N, C-alpha and C positions, 0 to 999 in steps of 0.2 A: 344534693338530686336524692330525689327521695325513692325509699326501696321500691318495686312493685307490689300492689296490691297485694296479691296473692301470696308475698310473703312477709306481709304483717297482718296476722288476724289478730283480732280483740275480740274476747268473749265477755258480754258483760252479764253475770250470774242475778237473778232475781232483783231484777232494776226499776228504780222507781221513778217517778215522772220526770224526776231531775235527771237523771240518766237517760229517760227517752230524749229530752232536749239538747242533752249535749251530745248525740251520736252525729246527726248530721254534719257536725263542723269536724268531728274526726274523718269523717269519709272523705271529707273534700281536702285532707292534708294528706290521703294515701290510706289511711286502715279502711282494712276487709273489716266489719263490726258485722256480729249477731249475736243474740241474747236467748238466755233459756232459763230454764228453772235449778236450782241445785240438783235437784233430784236426777236429769240430766245430762250435767255438764260435761262429764266425762266423754260423754258421745260426740262431744265437739272440740276437736284440737284447737287449741292456739296457742299463738307466740308470747301472750299477757293476757291476763284475765284480771278482771275488775269484778269486785264480788260487794254487792249492797248489804253490809253486815247489820243484823239486827238482833234485836233482844232474842228471838227465836232459836237464831243460829248459836248464841252463848247457851241456852240451854241443852243443846245437843252438837256441844264443838265436834265430835268426830266424825261428822260428816262433811266439815270444812276441813280437817286435817286428812283427812282420803282423798280427798277432792285435790288439795294442792300438794299431799306426798304423791300421788300418782301421776299428775298433769305433767310434772318437769318441768315447770315455767315460773314466771313470776308473776305475782298476786299484790294488787293493790287493792285496800279496803276503803270503802267510801261509810262513813258513819254521819249521822247529824249528831248537834252539839250534847243534846241529853244522851246518846246511847256513848257517847264518847267516857260519861260520865259514871257508866254502868262498872258495877264492880269484875275485877281481875280483866276487864276489856284491853289495858293498856297492855300490860303481859302477853296477853295473846295476840295482839295484834304484833308487838315487838317479835314473839316468838317465830308467829306464821306467814308474816306479810312483808314485802319488800319494801311497801310505804302505803300512807292513808290519807284519803283528803276528807275532811268536815264538809257539812253541805252548809249554803250552796256553793255549785265549785266555782273555782277561777280557771276558768278555760285555758289561760295561757300555762298556768302552774300543771295542770293536768296533761297538758300536751308534752310538758319537759318530763314530768314523771313518766309517763308511760315511754317515752322514746328513752327514757334509761333503763327501765324495765325490760325493753325489748332486748337492749345491749347486753344487760345480764344475762338474759334468756339465751342470748345466742352463744354466751360464754358456756352457760352450764348444758346446752346443747349438746355441748362437743363430748361430753360426757356420756360413754355406754351406757344405756340403761339397764338396769338390773337385771329384769328378766331376761333381755337377751344378752346378758354377760353371766349369769348364774353358773354356766356350765362351759364357759369359754375361758382359754388361755390368752388374758387380757396381755396386753402391751405390743410396744411396735419398735423394741429396739432388738437388735441382730440376734440376739440368741432365743428369742420370744419366735421372731420368723423362721428361724433355720429349726426349729423344735416344730412350728407349726407343721413343715414342709417335710420333715422326718415323719411324723406322727401319720400324716397324708399315705406315705408311701409303708409305713408298718402296719396298719390299723388292719387293710383288707386280707392280710396273711392270717394262719394258723399259728403259727410260730410264736410259741413262749417268748416273753419280752422281759429284761431285765431293768429297772427302771433306778437310777442312781442319782444321789444328789443330798445335800446337808437337808437337815431336819426344816421343815417348813417351807421349802421351794414347791410344792405343789405336787408331790409325787402323786397322790392319790387322784387328784386330779388329772394327771396325766393319763395313768390308767382309766379313769371314766372317758377321757378323749377318744382312747384308744376303743373302748368296747364300743362307743356311741359312733364312730364312725366304721365300725366293722359290720360283718353280714350276720353276727350275734345280736343288732344292737335292740331288737326288740326281745332279746331273751333274759334272764337274769345277770345282774352284775351283783355278785357277793364278794363282798371284801371282809377280809380277817385278819387283825394287828396281831401278828405272833408274841410280840412283846407287851401284850396288854391283858394275856387271858393267863391265870395262874397254870404253871404245867401240869398239874394230877389235872388238870379240864383240857388241857388242847387236843389231845387225842379223841375225845369224846365230841369236841368242838368241829374239828374236821372229817372225822371219818362218823361220827353218830354213835349211838348204842342201841340194842337191842334191850328190852324190858328185861330186867333182873341180873343184868351185865355188873353191874355194881351195886353196893349200899345206897340206896337213893335213887338208883336207876328203876323207877314205878312206872312205867311206858317207853316205848319204844319212841328216839329221839332221830332225826334226820340230819345230820352234818353238815358241815357249809358245803365241800366238796360238792355231794350228792344235792345238796339245793341248789347249787350253779348248773345242774346238768343243763346242756344244749346251749349254755351261756359262757361267762366270763367269771373266774375266779382270779379275786387278786390278794395277793398273800403278803401284806407290808410288814416291814421289817422282818425280812424274811432269814437276817443274820441271828434273830433272838431265839430261832425254832431249836431245842433242843435236839440231842446229838440222833437219840431215839426215833424224834417223830421223823427227823430229816430221811433215815431209812427207808419209813414207811411211805412216805412224801414219795421219794424215789421210785421204789416199787409201781406206786400206783402212776406216775408218769411213764413208767414203760409198759405197763401191765395195761393201763386205762380200766382197772377195775378195782374197789375196794371192798372191802369188811368191816361191818360196821363190830364195835367192840362188841365181844360176847356172842357175835354171831360167824356161822361159817358157810355163809353162801358168799360167792362174788357178785358182785353188781356192777354193772358195766356203768360207766360215766362219761362222759363228752363234754370235755370241758378246755377253753382255753385256758391257760395260767400265764398271771401278769406277778411279777415278784417285785418288792422295792427293798432296799437296804440306803440307810445313810454310813453303814460300818464298811471296813475296809474286808470285802471278803476273802482277797486274796492273803491278805495277813491272818485272816481266822484261820485261812487251810492251812498256814503255815504253822501256827499255834494248836491245831487236831482242834479245832472250834465249828470247824464247816466241811462238809464233806464235798470231797474235789468233784466225785462223778455228778453230785446232785448241782455242784455249781455250773458245769458244763449241760447238765439240762436243762436249765433255767438262762442259760446268758445265750442263749440261738442268738437274741437280735436284744441289743442296748440301747438305750435312752439313759442319756445324763441334762438332770435340771441345772438350771444355772443360779448362782446365789443372786440376792437382791442386789449386791453390791456391783454385780457385773451388767446389770439389767440396766443400762444408762438411759436416761429419759422417760422410764416406765413409772418411775414412783410417783410423780404426780396425779398421774393416771390411776393407779392402783388406788392411792387415799382417796380419790375424790369417789370411786367407784365401792369402795368401803362406807364411805361417808353417809350414801346414796342407801345401800345395803341397810346398814346399821340403823339409820333414822327409824324404817320402820320397826323395827325392834324396841328401839328406845319411846317411840313415840314422839319423837321432838322431829323440827324439820331439818333437812338435811343444810351442813354448814360447810362453806366453804373454808380455805386454810390462810391465815394470813401470811404476810411476807417472811415475819419472824418465825414461825411455823414450817414454811417451805424450804428457807433458809437452813433450820435446825434439822429438819430431817434430811438435808441434804447432806450435813455434815457427820450424821448418826451412821455408825458401821453395819448395823442391822444382824446381828448375829444371829436372831432369829427368824432372818429373812420373811416372807411374805406374810406368814402367820403371826411373825410379833408386831410386822405395820396392822395387820388386820384388829390387832388386839389392842395398839395404841391409838387408833382412830376409833375403835368401839368405846374406849375409855374417853377419849375427848371429846366425844357427843354427849355424853354424858355429865362432864364437867365443865363444857364451856357456858360462859355467862353472857358474851356479846354474842354478835351475830357473825363470829369467826371462830374458830378452835384457832387457839395461841399454842406457842410451843411447852408452856408448861400444863396446860389440859393432857397433852399428848406423854407427860413425864419427861420431855429431852428439857436441854438445856438452850433459854433464849438467845438470840445472838449473842447481846451484850455481854450474857453469863458465860456464852462459850469463849468469848474473845478475851475475855477477862482471867478467864481460865486456861487457855491455850496460849494466849498470846499472839502477837503477829509474827510476821517471816523476820520481822529485824530481830523478836525478842529471841526468836532460836537461833539465828548467826549471833547475837552478841552471847549467849549462853556457851554455844559451841565454841565461839573462838575462845572465852574466856577459861571454857573447859580443856582445851586443846593446850593453852600455854600452862595452867597447872598440871595437866600431865606431863609435858616435854618439862618443866622445871622440876617436878619430881625424881625423874632419873638423870638430867644433867643441872641441876641446880649449881657445879663446881665449873662448869664450863657453857659458859653463854653464846659462843659461836658455836660450838655442835649443837647447843638447843635451837638456834635460827636455823642452821642447817637442815635440822631435823622434820622444821614444821617450813622447809622450803621458802624463807624471809630471808632477807639481808640484816645484820645485825641491826643498823640504825633503826627500820622496820618493828624489828622484834622489840629494840626500847621503847618506840612509838607505844607498841601494842599493851606494853607491861604497866606504862604511863594509865593509858586509857583507862585500863581495867583495873588500875590500885594494885596492880602486885608487886610487892616490895618495896 
């Protein structure tokens, strides 16, 4: 049964006479067909694109790349036999197009190819577009759904929020979401990584300084806290803030005033403070590395970000999102992942969480030579290598069984009846296992 025509939109770009003769037959089988020039192609949404690829396009390939990257659908190239022999055209078509056809058209083959492209386009359409997802917490796992629900409750308040979680779990993204959903969304969002700034510069970075306050202070500098006035201040890795600065920050949180380094005039500042850490602050307090009074000032509301290994079902969605996002940076067409790559990603523990996933996908896009990203492109073990390295469940059982026999014999080699009882098996079974594993 054919899809409704409105759901099967075909766009023919820079059509030739052969293309125009093809269109009535495509309309007869249910396609909603439109044609346009390359310059206006992005103004016409479509489910599948057909591009009459010519020498002029190869001279300025960026326009074609831009169209394919931004349209988020599948494209089919149409070439004459002469154009197919142009230098580099083969590599270009393989890199950027779903398939190609040479003129004159084989009508039945064109219809099959466009149908396959439509099916692939629908699968790609399930991926969230980069523009929509750039500042969103992507995923449909329970931890992410609960996190989005919690943030919608916390965002409208003015209370400080402490964001906790492992490195790479998106703590800054949580902070930006809180800001974007708050009443301060049209005011500054100012982040500062307390662990990335040299200790002797942190005070000046946070509070600013007056001209001549110290050697090298040639002019007044506005600090991050003052720059965030009326908006949101995000203190990332707050656990790395030196104790002296912790006291100054606490004073600001209590009094809502700062003093620039070298200054004497209090400056009123109105900011909402969000802080994040991956360290155990309670342990840091117990060891005298973090002020307890500052902890309670920052930990009014708390958000905990889930590690990627606990976000069941989100891995594939995130991987595809990053494949689309970084394709724009690498100048390559977004690639899908092979089954082997998906299995390898599923078996990986992701100690670096979402940040590690993003970096591996970025690497994969650069290294991939085929139409799909493979496990080795991601720097992960392929399914075959993984199985040969780890072994099957039966291999694990075999090794565990043999190890248990060896351990009990080390303790009770002089009394096999006791050894069998320790393992919870009968004496005949114990002898059978010894023979099976060729022990003794």
